[in-house]
N, CA, C and O atoms as CSV, one atom per row, in Angstrom:
chain,resi,resn,atom,element,x,y,z
A,1,UNK,N,N,98.892,110.843,92.731
A,1,UNK,CA,C,100.031,110.902,93.435
A,1,UNK,C,C,100.910,111.064,93.066
A,1,UNK,O,O,101.452,109.961,92.993
A,2,UNK,N,N,101.949,112.264,92.500
A,2,UNK,CA,C,102.790,112.758,92.174
A,2,UNK,C,C,104.322,111.906,92.540
A,2,UNK,O,O,104.827,112.174,93.630
A,3,UNK,N,N,104.733,111.330,92.024
A,3,UNK,CA,C,106.124,110.843,92.600
A,3,UNK,C,C,106.895,112.056,92.774
A,3,UNK,O,O,106.670,113.178,92.320
A,4,UNK,N,N,108.242,111.473,93.817
A,4,UNK,CA,C,108.777,112.951,93.997
A,4,UNK,C,C,110.109,113.404,92.461
A,4,UNK,O,O,109.757,113.186,91.301
A,5,UNK,N,N,110.865,113.727,92.627
A,5,UNK,CA,C,111.240,114.596,91.290
A,5,UNK,C,C,112.593,113.710,91.970
A,5,UNK,O,O,113.056,112.897,91.171
A,6,UNK,N,N,113.504,113.768,93.754
A,6,UNK,CA,C,114.459,113.037,93.659
A,6,UNK,C,C,114.931,113.106,94.924
A,6,UNK,O,O,113.846,113.139,95.504
A,7,UNK,N,N,115.594,113.144,95.631
A,7,UNK,CA,C,115.592,112.159,97.071
A,7,UNK,C,C,114.943,113.153,98.034
A,7,UNK,O,O,115.128,114.352,98.244
A,8,UNK,N,N,114.205,112.332,98.493
A,8,UNK,CA,C,113.345,113.540,99.873
A,8,UNK,C,C,113.953,112.623,100.736
A,8,UNK,O,O,114.224,111.432,100.592
A,9,UNK,N,N,114.245,114.040,102.413
A,9,UNK,CA,C,114.668,113.350,103.138
A,9,UNK,C,C,113.197,113.714,104.110
A,9,UNK,O,O,112.316,114.553,103.920
A,10,UNK,N,N,113.419,112.473,105.436
A,10,UNK,CA,C,112.869,112.415,106.483
A,10,UNK,C,C,112.028,112.827,107.151
A,10,UNK,O,O,111.278,112.124,107.829
A,11,UNK,N,N,111.979,115.189,107.012
A,11,UNK,CA,C,111.544,115.765,107.162
A,11,UNK,C,C,110.818,116.339,105.826
A,11,UNK,O,O,110.726,117.542,106.072
A,12,UNK,N,N,110.391,116.169,104.854
A,12,UNK,CA,C,110.429,116.839,103.732
A,12,UNK,C,C,109.017,117.165,104.057
A,12,UNK,O,O,108.740,116.179,104.739
A,13,UNK,N,N,108.025,117.829,104.028
A,13,UNK,CA,C,106.248,118.500,104.230
A,13,UNK,C,C,105.923,117.913,103.848
A,13,UNK,O,O,104.930,117.574,104.492
A,14,UNK,N,N,106.058,117.209,102.825
A,14,UNK,CA,C,104.726,117.277,101.368
A,14,UNK,C,C,104.407,115.646,102.382
A,14,UNK,O,O,103.318,115.075,102.310
A,15,UNK,N,N,105.821,115.004,103.453
A,15,UNK,CA,C,105.412,113.689,104.284
A,15,UNK,C,C,104.590,113.228,105.001
A,15,UNK,O,O,104.313,112.060,105.275
A,16,UNK,N,N,103.719,115.244,105.681
A,16,UNK,CA,C,102.710,115.138,106.918
A,16,UNK,C,C,101.731,115.088,105.638
A,16,UNK,O,O,100.626,114.909,106.150
A,17,UNK,N,N,101.514,115.168,103.896
A,17,UNK,CA,C,100.307,114.994,103.345
A,17,UNK,C,C,99.713,113.768,103.068
A,17,UNK,O,O,98.682,113.685,102.400
A,18,UNK,N,N,100.582,112.342,103.767
A,18,UNK,CA,C,100.649,110.829,103.042
A,18,UNK,C,C,98.976,111.047,104.216
A,18,UNK,O,O,98.671,111.868,105.081
A,19,UNK,N,N,98.064,109.462,103.439
A,19,UNK,CA,C,96.970,109.009,104.574
A,19,UNK,C,C,97.571,107.832,104.385
A,19,UNK,O,O,98.180,107.705,103.323
A,20,UNK,N,N,97.555,106.344,105.631
A,20,UNK,CA,C,97.134,105.411,105.752
A,20,UNK,C,C,97.500,105.075,104.623
A,20,UNK,O,O,98.645,105.000,104.175
A,21,UNK,N,N,96.234,104.802,103.998
A,21,UNK,CA,C,95.294,103.867,102.626
A,21,UNK,C,C,96.875,103.987,101.486
A,21,UNK,O,O,97.688,103.177,101.041
A,22,UNK,N,N,96.636,105.645,101.386
A,22,UNK,CA,C,98.234,105.713,99.809
A,22,UNK,C,C,99.325,105.266,101.019
A,22,UNK,O,O,98.315,105.282,101.723
A,23,UNK,N,N,100.086,104.998,101.662
A,23,UNK,CA,C,101.222,104.394,101.898
A,23,UNK,C,C,101.062,102.906,102.133
A,23,UNK,O,O,102.004,102.122,102.022
A,24,UNK,N,N,99.930,102.579,102.436
A,24,UNK,CA,C,99.550,100.672,102.376
A,24,UNK,C,C,99.524,100.672,101.081
A,24,UNK,O,O,100.174,99.664,100.803
A,25,UNK,N,N,99.129,101.245,99.918
A,25,UNK,CA,C,99.049,101.465,98.442
A,25,UNK,C,C,100.664,101.139,97.444
A,25,UNK,O,O,100.873,100.658,96.330
A,26,UNK,N,N,101.494,101.658,98.467
A,26,UNK,CA,C,102.612,102.765,98.464
A,26,UNK,C,C,103.546,100.738,98.140
A,26,UNK,O,O,104.097,100.052,97.279
A,27,UNK,N,N,103.092,100.730,99.604
A,27,UNK,CA,C,104.068,99.010,100.004
A,27,UNK,C,C,103.920,98.157,99.222
A,27,UNK,O,O,104.713,97.252,98.962
A,28,UNK,N,N,102.727,98.387,98.692
A,28,UNK,CA,C,101.796,97.340,97.701
A,28,UNK,C,C,102.101,97.158,96.641
A,28,UNK,O,O,102.100,96.114,95.989
A,29,UNK,N,N,102.557,98.754,96.228
A,29,UNK,CA,C,103.845,98.824,94.723
A,29,UNK,C,C,105.332,98.285,95.071
A,29,UNK,O,O,105.969,97.708,94.189
A,30,UNK,N,N,105.814,98.453,96.206
A,30,UNK,CA,C,106.835,98.371,96.203
A,30,UNK,C,C,107.270,97.328,96.600
A,30,UNK,O,O,108.489,97.355,96.765
A,31,UNK,N,N,106.304,95.472,97.059
A,31,UNK,CA,C,106.366,94.517,97.394
A,31,UNK,C,C,106.287,94.068,95.470
A,31,UNK,O,O,107.169,93.349,95.000
A,32,UNK,N,N,105.039,94.657,94.498
A,32,UNK,CA,C,105.027,93.966,93.726
A,32,UNK,C,C,106.368,94.542,92.300
A,32,UNK,O,O,106.549,94.185,91.136
A,33,UNK,N,N,107.032,95.546,93.201
A,33,UNK,CA,C,108.656,95.875,91.966
A,33,UNK,C,C,109.644,95.362,92.365
A,33,UNK,O,O,110.753,95.127,91.884
A,34,UNK,N,N,108.890,95.103,93.833
A,34,UNK,CA,C,110.945,94.042,94.497
A,34,UNK,C,C,110.901,92.989,93.755
A,34,UNK,O,O,111.816,92.577,93.042
A,35,UNK,N,N,109.613,92.418,93.925
A,35,UNK,CA,C,109.669,90.962,94.013
A,35,UNK,C,C,110.957,90.263,92.794
A,35,UNK,O,O,111.706,89.333,93.093
A,36,UNK,N,N,110.957,90.988,91.408
A,36,UNK,CA,C,111.636,90.491,90.594
A,36,UNK,C,C,112.823,91.090,91.003
A,36,UNK,O,O,113.547,91.384,90.052
A,37,UNK,N,N,113.316,91.400,92.231
A,37,UNK,CA,C,114.692,91.845,92.294
A,37,UNK,C,C,115.458,91.335,93.694
A,37,UNK,O,O,116.561,91.586,94.181
A,38,UNK,N,N,114.139,90.354,94.169
A,38,UNK,CA,C,114.393,89.786,95.586
A,38,UNK,C,C,114.194,91.087,96.713
A,38,UNK,O,O,114.580,91.045,97.881
A,39,UNK,N,N,113.644,91.996,96.200
A,39,UNK,CA,C,113.163,93.117,97.431
A,39,UNK,C,C,112.391,92.561,97.867
A,39,UNK,O,O,111.279,93.031,97.624
A,40,UNK,N,N,112.401,91.087,98.875
A,40,UNK,CA,C,111.228,91.362,99.992
A,40,UNK,C,C,111.192,91.824,101.327
A,40,UNK,O,O,112.208,92.112,101.959
A,41,UNK,N,N,109.844,91.913,101.844
A,41,UNK,CA,C,109.758,92.809,103.213
A,41,UNK,C,C,107.945,91.532,104.009
A,41,UNK,O,O,106.721,91.517,103.874
A,42,UNK,N,N,108.620,91.042,104.478
A,42,UNK,CA,C,107.052,90.172,104.581
A,42,UNK,C,C,105.889,90.575,104.993
A,42,UNK,O,O,104.748,90.519,104.536
A,43,UNK,N,N,106.537,91.138,106.265
A,43,UNK,CA,C,106.474,91.434,107.288
A,43,UNK,C,C,105.848,92.937,107.037
A,43,UNK,O,O,104.952,93.153,107.853
A,44,UNK,N,N,106.054,93.935,106.215
A,44,UNK,CA,C,106.404,95.616,105.914
A,44,UNK,C,C,104.697,95.950,106.405
A,44,UNK,O,O,103.673,95.381,106.028
A,45,UNK,N,N,104.877,97.133,107.418
A,45,UNK,CA,C,103.461,98.002,107.399
A,45,UNK,C,C,103.843,99.087,107.977
A,45,UNK,O,O,104.896,99.563,108.401
A,46,UNK,N,N,102.496,99.445,107.883
A,46,UNK,CA,C,102.585,101.134,108.582
A,46,UNK,C,C,102.498,100.662,110.008
A,46,UNK,O,O,101.887,99.685,110.441
A,47,UNK,N,N,103.242,101.564,110.667
A,47,UNK,CA,C,104.025,101.789,111.962
A,47,UNK,C,C,103.125,102.596,112.380
A,47,UNK,O,O,102.564,103.475,111.726
A,48,UNK,N,N,102.854,102.106,114.289
A,48,UNK,CA,C,102.953,103.414,114.513
A,48,UNK,C,C,102.873,103.019,115.991
A,48,UNK,O,O,102.504,101.855,116.146
A,49,UNK,N,N,103.162,103.797,117.274
A,49,UNK,CA,C,102.629,105.344,116.590
A,49,UNK,C,C,103.360,106.131,115.601
A,49,UNK,O,O,104.265,105.529,115.023
A,50,UNK,N,N,103.094,107.745,115.182
A,50,UNK,CA,C,103.310,108.595,114.164
A,50,UNK,C,C,105.248,109.753,115.472
A,50,UNK,O,O,105.370,109.962,116.679
A,51,UNK,N,N,106.126,110.067,114.333
A,51,UNK,CA,C,106.551,110.771,114.522
A,51,UNK,C,C,106.340,111.990,114.326
A,51,UNK,O,O,106.183,112.413,113.180
A,52,UNK,N,N,106.298,112.735,115.327
A,52,UNK,CA,C,105.697,114.817,114.750
A,52,UNK,C,C,104.938,114.500,113.673
A,52,UNK,O,O,105.773,114.579,112.772
A,53,UNK,N,N,103.645,114.114,113.028
A,53,UNK,CA,C,102.947,113.976,112.370
A,53,UNK,C,C,102.745,113.501,110.852
A,53,UNK,O,O,101.939,113.654,109.934
A,54,UNK,N,N,104.422,112.575,111.231
A,54,UNK,CA,C,105.272,111.727,109.991
A,54,UNK,C,C,104.660,110.315,110.415
A,54,UNK,O,O,104.507,110.054,111.608
A,55,UNK,N,N,104.272,109.303,109.292
A,55,UNK,CA,C,104.191,108.666,109.944
A,55,UNK,C,C,104.927,107.743,109.540
A,55,UNK,O,O,105.586,108.100,108.563
A,56,UNK,N,N,105.156,106.454,109.937
A,56,UNK,CA,C,106.259,105.339,109.680
A,56,UNK,C,C,106.143,104.785,108.922
A,56,UNK,O,O,105.249,105.136,108.152
A,57,UNK,N,N,107.053,103.347,108.519
A,57,UNK,CA,C,106.711,102.094,108.052
A,57,UNK,C,C,107.745,101.565,108.372
A,57,UNK,O,O,108.876,102.032,108.507
A,58,UNK,N,N,107.052,99.813,108.591
A,58,UNK,CA,C,107.655,99.494,109.640
A,58,UNK,C,C,108.311,98.732,108.898
A,58,UNK,O,O,107.403,98.015,108.476
A,59,UNK,N,N,109.500,98.259,108.294
A,59,UNK,CA,C,111.065,97.601,108.577
A,59,UNK,C,C,112.067,98.847,109.650
A,59,UNK,O,O,112.682,99.835,109.249
A,60,UNK,N,N,112.000,98.611,110.304
A,60,UNK,CA,C,112.890,99.903,110.975
A,60,UNK,C,C,112.818,100.210,111.251
A,60,UNK,O,O,113.759,100.741,111.840
A,61,UNK,N,N,111.460,100.601,111.470
A,61,UNK,CA,C,110.658,101.702,111.854
A,61,UNK,C,C,111.628,103.846,110.760
A,61,UNK,O,O,111.825,105.025,111.055
A,62,UNK,N,N,111.859,102.688,109.338
A,62,UNK,CA,C,111.581,103.988,108.408
A,62,UNK,C,C,110.817,104.619,108.126
A,62,UNK,O,O,109.638,104.272,108.053
A,63,UNK,N,N,111.404,106.140,107.795
A,63,UNK,CA,C,110.521,107.120,107.422
A,63,UNK,C,C,109.383,106.452,106.131
A,63,UNK,O,O,109.463,105.476,105.385
A,64,UNK,N,N,108.362,107.508,106.330
A,64,UNK,CA,C,107.978,107.313,104.503
A,64,UNK,C,C,108.958,107.741,103.522
A,64,UNK,O,O,109.457,107.065,102.622
A,65,UNK,N,N,109.169,108.980,103.827
A,65,UNK,CA,C,110.547,108.994,102.298
A,65,UNK,C,C,111.522,107.456,101.704
A,65,UNK,O,O,111.766,107.038,100.572
A,66,UNK,N,N,111.905,106.909,103.190
A,66,UNK,CA,C,112.373,106.082,102.574
A,66,UNK,C,C,111.465,105.290,101.621
A,66,UNK,O,O,111.357,105.774,100.494
A,67,UNK,N,N,111.029,104.555,101.787
A,67,UNK,CA,C,109.811,104.148,101.093
A,67,UNK,C,C,110.048,104.973,99.474
A,67,UNK,O,O,110.625,104.496,98.497
A,68,UNK,N,N,109.387,106.354,99.601
A,68,UNK,CA,C,109.536,106.978,98.353
A,68,UNK,C,C,110.711,106.837,97.785
A,68,UNK,O,O,110.853,106.671,96.573
A,69,UNK,N,N,111.932,106.908,98.873
A,69,UNK,CA,C,112.851,107.082,97.551
A,69,UNK,C,C,112.873,105.296,97.234
A,69,UNK,O,O,112.990,104.922,96.067
A,70,UNK,N,N,112.828,104.918,97.653
A,70,UNK,CA,C,113.078,103.520,97.246
A,70,UNK,C,C,112.357,103.154,96.217
A,70,UNK,O,O,113.000,102.555,95.355
A,71,UNK,N,N,110.529,103.408,95.876
A,71,UNK,CA,C,110.002,103.085,94.888
A,71,UNK,C,C,110.353,104.327,93.670
A,71,UNK,O,O,110.143,104.023,92.496
A,72,UNK,N,N,110.829,105.562,93.961
A,72,UNK,CA,C,111.628,106.118,93.314
A,72,UNK,C,C,112.821,105.432,92.124
A,72,UNK,O,O,112.869,105.734,90.932
A,73,UNK,N,N,113.708,104.461,92.832
A,73,UNK,CA,C,114.973,103.975,92.128
A,73,UNK,C,C,114.518,102.698,91.254
A,73,UNK,O,O,114.988,102.409,90.154
A,74,UNK,N,N,113.392,101.897,92.032
A,74,UNK,CA,C,112.825,100.737,91.434
A,74,UNK,C,C,111.606,100.919,90.397
A,74,UNK,O,O,110.954,99.970,89.963
A,75,UNK,N,N,111.360,102.445,90.014
A,75,UNK,CA,C,110.424,103.095,89.645
A,75,UNK,C,C,111.134,103.190,88.145
A,75,UNK,O,O,110.603,102.717,87.141
A,76,UNK,N,N,113.222,104.302,88.148
A,76,UNK,CA,C,113.810,104.699,87.377
A,76,UNK,C,C,114.577,103.455,86.341
A,76,UNK,O,O,114.900,103.555,85.158
A,77,UNK,N,N,114.754,101.988,87.517
A,77,UNK,CA,C,114.974,100.903,87.226
A,77,UNK,C,C,114.333,99.811,85.938
A,77,UNK,O,O,114.948,99.060,85.181
A,78,UNK,N,N,112.738,100.111,86.075
A,78,UNK,CA,C,111.856,100.270,85.505
A,78,UNK,C,C,111.670,100.270,83.667
A,78,UNK,O,O,111.367,99.588,82.688
A,79,UNK,N,N,112.049,101.399,84.070
A,79,UNK,CA,C,112.040,101.699,82.508
A,79,UNK,C,C,113.691,102.317,81.700
A,79,UNK,O,O,114.021,103.021,80.746
A,80,UNK,N,N,114.295,101.592,82.703
A,80,UNK,CA,C,115.352,101.164,81.205
A,80,UNK,C,C,115.297,100.457,81.152
A,80,UNK,O,O,115.886,99.858,80.253
């Protein structure tokens, strides 16, 4: 799974390729990377239903693009 190059929007076609297990793994990574920075979402999960074929992440029904963009920021912060 390649990391996005820059911020992606909620309608990016790449989002249709993510499966529930992949998104669940990304959520685990968000928990691990975010914990030392105080970013914690105890109830964050993959949400049902999908919108236009895109999975949602349930922390306010955010699209997967929000999850990917958050992870990109955390990964960049870890490299510094």
